[in-house]
N, C-alpha and C positions, 0 to 999 in steps of 0.2 A: 834644759827643760826635760822633765822625765817623761817616760813613754806614756803614762796616763794623761798628761796634760797635752801631748801632741795628739793623741786621740780625740780628746775633746775639742781640740781646735779644728781638726779635720772634718768632724761631724758637724760642727757649727757652720763650717764653710759650705758643705753640701746643702745642708737646710736652708741656708741663705740663697744659695743658686736656686733650689727648688721654688721658693718663695718669689723670687725674681721672675722666674720662668711662667709660673702660673699667673702671676700678675699681668703677664703681657698676652695670655691667652683669652680670646674672645668668649664670654661666658653666655651670651645670648645669641643663638643661632639664627641665620636668615631662614625664613620659609621658603621652601622649594617653589619656584615659579609655577602657576597653574595656567595650563593653555586655556586662553579665553575663546570658547567656541560660541558664536552668536547664536541667538535663538530664532530669530526672524519671525516669519509669520508662523502661527501654530495651526496644525491641521489634526483633525480626529483621524482615527483609522477609516472610518467610513468615507470622509471627505478624500483621504489619500487615495483609497481604492477607486473612488468616482472619478478620478483623473485618467484612469486608463479607459481608452475608447477603442482599442485594438491596434493602437501604435505605441511602442515604447516612449516612455517619458524619463528624460534624463534631467535631473534637478542641478540647476546652475546657480540659483539665488539662495538667500538664507531662509531656511524654514526647517521647522522641526515637527514631530509627532511624539506624544506622550503615551506610553502603555507599559504593560506588564508581562514579562516574558512566562509563558504558560508550558513552554517545552524546550528543553536544550538538547545538545547532542553528547551529553556526558555518558549515557547509557548505551551509546553506539547504534540506536535504532534509526538515527538521521545523522548526517555528516555535513559540517560547514554550514549549518543553518539552526535557526531557532524560530519559535512561534510567539507572536505578541498579541495582545488583545486588551481593548479599552471598553468602555461602556457603548460603544457604537458598532464595533466590528472587530475582526481578526486578520492576520496576514502571516504569511511565512516571510522570513527575513533570510536571504542568502549572503553568507560572509566571505570573505577572501581568505579566512583561516579558521581553523576550529578552535573552539574554547573561548573563555573570557567572559562569556555571559551565561547566567545561570537561572534555571527555573526559580520564579519568585521575586527577581530582580525588578524594580521599577525603574524604568530607563527613559531617557530622551534620546531620540535618533535625530541627529542632524543630517538632513536630507541631500546636503549639497554634495554632488558626484555620485550619487547613488541613482539606480535606475528602476523603474517601475515597469514590470513587464509580464508576461504570461508564458509558463512552461507546461505545455501539453495541457492547457486549459486551467492551470492552477496560478492564481495571480500571486506575484512576489515582489518583494523589494530586494533588487539585486545589488551587487559590488559594494556591499556595506563592509567598511573597515572599522573593526570593532575599536581599535585605539584611536580613530579619529572621528568616527562618527556617532559612537555610543557613549553616552554620559549617564552613569548610574545615578539614581536620585534615592533609592532604599534597596534593602534586602528583606527576603523572607516575606514578601508579601503573597497573600493566599487568595487565589481567584477560585471561587466555587463553580465547578463544572455545571453547565445547564442540561437538565434531564431532557432528552428527546426521544422519540421512537425512530426506529430505522426508517420509516416512511417520511419522517421529517427532514432527513438529511438530503441536502441538495446543494447546489453551488452557492447559494446565498450565504450559507455559513461555513464557507471554506475557511480552514485555519481554527475554527472554533474548538474550545475545550467543552466536551459533552460527556454526558452519563447515560448509559443505556441500562434500562431495567428489565427483567424477564427475557433475558436473551441466553444463547447457548450456542457453541459450535456445532456445526451439523454432524450427524453420524460418520461421514467419510472422514472427517479430521481427527476423530477420536483415536488416541494411541499415538498419533503423530507429534512432532515438535513444532514450535512456532516458526522455525526457519531451518534452513540447512546449516547447522553450525559446523560441522567439519570441513564442508567445502566454501563456507561463508557465502552462500547464495540466499538471496531474498526470496521469500515464499509467501503466496496468498493464502489464507484460511477462510472459510466462510462462516460468518456468524448469522444466526436467524433468530427470530422471535417465534412465539406459539401460533402465529398465523401464516408462517411460510414466507414472511418478508426476509430478505437477506441483504448483506453486505460484506464486502471484502475487508478483512484485517490483514495488513501488509506489514511483514516484519523483516528486517535486515538480518542477514547472517551474522552480522558484527554485533547485534543487540546481546546485552548481558545475559538475557533470558532466552536467546534463540534455540539453545538445545534442550529447553525445559518442555516436558510433555504438555500438550494443550489441555486446559482445564476441562473437565468432563462433565460438570454439572450446568445447572441453570442459575442465572443471578443477574449480577450488575458488573460493569466494568467502565472505566473512564479512559478517554482516548481524543485525539485531535482529529478533526475532519479533514481528509485530503481528498484530491480528485486527479485522475488520470485520464485525459482523452474521454471526458464525459462519464467515466465511471468513478462513482464515489467510493471512498477507502477510509479505513481508520488506521491511525498510528498509535501504538501504544506507547505509555510513557514508563511503565514499570510493572513488574510482575505483581506487585503488592496492590495494584488497582484492578486486577482481574479477580473478582469474588464471584466466581461461578461454581458453587458448592451445593445448591439446592437440587430438588427433584426436577429432571428433565421433563420438558413437554410430552405428552403422550406416553410417559414413561419409556420412551425409546424402543417401543414394541412394534417394530415394523416388519412385514413379510415380503419376500421377494416375490413380485408377480412374474417378472420377466428378468433375466440377467444373462449376460454375454461375456465371457473372457477372452473370446476367439482363439481359443486353445486348439480348436480343431481345423483351423484355416489350413488350405493347402498353400505353402509358401510361394510366393510370386505368381500366383493365380488370382483370378477375380474372386471377391467375397461371395460365396454361395453356401451358407451353413445355416441350419436350424431356422429355415424362414427369412433369414437376412439376404438381401439383394443389392446388386449395385448396377446402376444406370448411368450412361453418359448421354447427356442431352445436348452437348456441344462439344465437338472434337471426339477423340478416341479414348481418351484416358479414364480409367475406373479406379475404383478402391480395390486394393489388392491385399492378400495375406502376406504378412512380413514377420520377421523373427529377429531378435537382437538378445543376446545373453540368456537364451532359453525361455524369453517371453514373447508370446506371439500377439499380434494386433492388426488393425486395418489401417492402411495407408495410401494416401494419394499424393501425386505431385504432378505439375504440368511441366516438370523440367525435361527438356530435350523433346517436347511433343511435337515441335515445328508448326504448331496450330496456333492460330490467332485468340481462339476463345477454347478454353477447357472447362467444361461444367459437369461434375460427377457427382452422383446422388449415392449415398449408404443408407439404406433404409430398412428399419427393424420389421419384423413380423408383426401381425396384427395384436394389439395390447387390450385386453379386456378390462376397463376401469370399474368394476362392480364388486360389492362385497365389503368394501372399506368406506370410511368417511373422509379419509385423508390421502392423497397420492403424491408421490415425489419421484423425480427422475434425477439421477446422478452418473456421471462417466468421469473419464479422465482423457484429456488430451495432451499431445506433445508435438513439438516442431522441431525441425532441422532446416538450415540452410533458408533462414526467413528472408522473404523479400516483401510479404504483404500478409495481412490478416486474410485468410482464404476460406474459413469455413464458418458457416451460420447453420444453428439447429432450428428446426421447424417441427410442427405438429400439424397432423391432418387427421380429420374425422371422416372424410369422404374419398380417400384413396381406394381405388378399386384393386390395388395390388399390382397393376400394370402400368396404367396411364398417369404418369406424373403431371403432365401439363393440364389434364382435365381435373385435376384435384385442388382443392384450397389448402394452402401451407401457410400457417401463421408462424412467425418468428417466436422462439422462446427467448424473451429478452433476459430472463434472469438465468439462463444457462451459460455459465462462462466458459470461454474457449481460451486456450492458452494465446498469449500475444508476444510480441518481441521482447518486452520489458520482463517476462518470465525466465528468459534465457533458453538457450538451446537444449534440448534433450533432457527435459524436466518434466515428469508426468505431473499434470496440473489438475486438481480436482475442479469439477464444474460447480460444486456446491448443489444444494437441493432445490430443483426447480419444482414450483408448485404446480401440480396437474390437477388439484382438486376441482378446479372449474370445469374439468372435463369427466367428472364422475358420471357413471352411467352410459358412457360411450365407449366404442372401440376405437382406438387411436393408433396411427403410426408415427414414429419419430424418424425424422430424416436429416441427415447431416449432408449439407449442400457445400461442395468445394467449388470454388470460382477462380480460375487463373487464367494465364495466356503464356504460352510457350514462346512465342515470337515477341511478346511484349515485356518480358522478363519478370512476370508475376508467376512465380515457380517454386513457393514455399511448399515444403514437405509437410504435411500434417498426419497425425495418427489419432486413433481412437481406440480406448480400451476399457475394461471393467465397466460396462454399461449395466445399470439397473433400474428397473422401475419398481418402487416400493408402495405397499398398501399398508394403512394403520388406522387405528381409532383414537 
């Protein structure tokens, strides 16, 4: 047999082998097994929320809730959670791991093994395993935000996707970033409307836009409603939904009626400058001048007082609220060695400059004071407290510290950059 014929025989043998092999290979593949997760009884989000009566609820039977994801943790502003909403309500879902569920996903959440609970006043569905409890139904479902005013935001719409119009970040926030990106620290910024109503916008230092400068105009933004210990908050989904490009309320033309940066305090001495005073109405501790890294401020603590009660007041000089139609108060607070929320801000129209007990002091509920969640040694803006209702009066602003040296309530609190502004 010549060489060419040998080659033909060899190739034919290979071809025959291939045909035999392929004829033995299964051409129709089995469909991968799908885990059969029961549906059980179906709850709306409102029905789910109604099951919580102050005691944690662990689901042991078969039940499900259908809803759409309105915020995920992809942009870093939240972590290991997502928000869902249906036609009846909304809730935050805490997951065992990050990712796997995305904004716009229509999902069924199988409730067995999950826990309905509350975290600092925020109702949540906890212990959700994305692989075992979440079954996706659709993708790219669009939920339109509900247009609300700041005054509409309360606990009844926790977790809801909302849109606010005619709002702006207050003056003290301008030029700052949404959060502390270099140090990965969460920061509160104060949003306001043109009537002086305010709400916190809370942004994580891990958010993709944490290092961006706060929008300086007036306009609209979209956010999720949160709550922390009775304080309503907003969580931003993306920078693209912050459309604050219009003219600011009042044109931003405000004049400082009284301002104090405490730069002239005597370090480690009681505050007694420019008409400011401090009094101890229980115990011996008072507000004192302090300094750190070249910055001076007023500080008080009950630490090592050895006294059962420490109440100390830091009181402004008299402030004449005349000549303008709008009045605002803002300042900054900071704490270290936190054990409790120690400071409340008050206003009085009848303080005689001496007798604190004889005066009427009204709490300024919209004056934000730093709390444990803000982190140690971070100067936190108060936001603009609306003093317009006191127009025509002479007022005093008082910072009241309450603590206990023997009771362990010894937080150190600081006040700085105090301003009362008037505008039209």
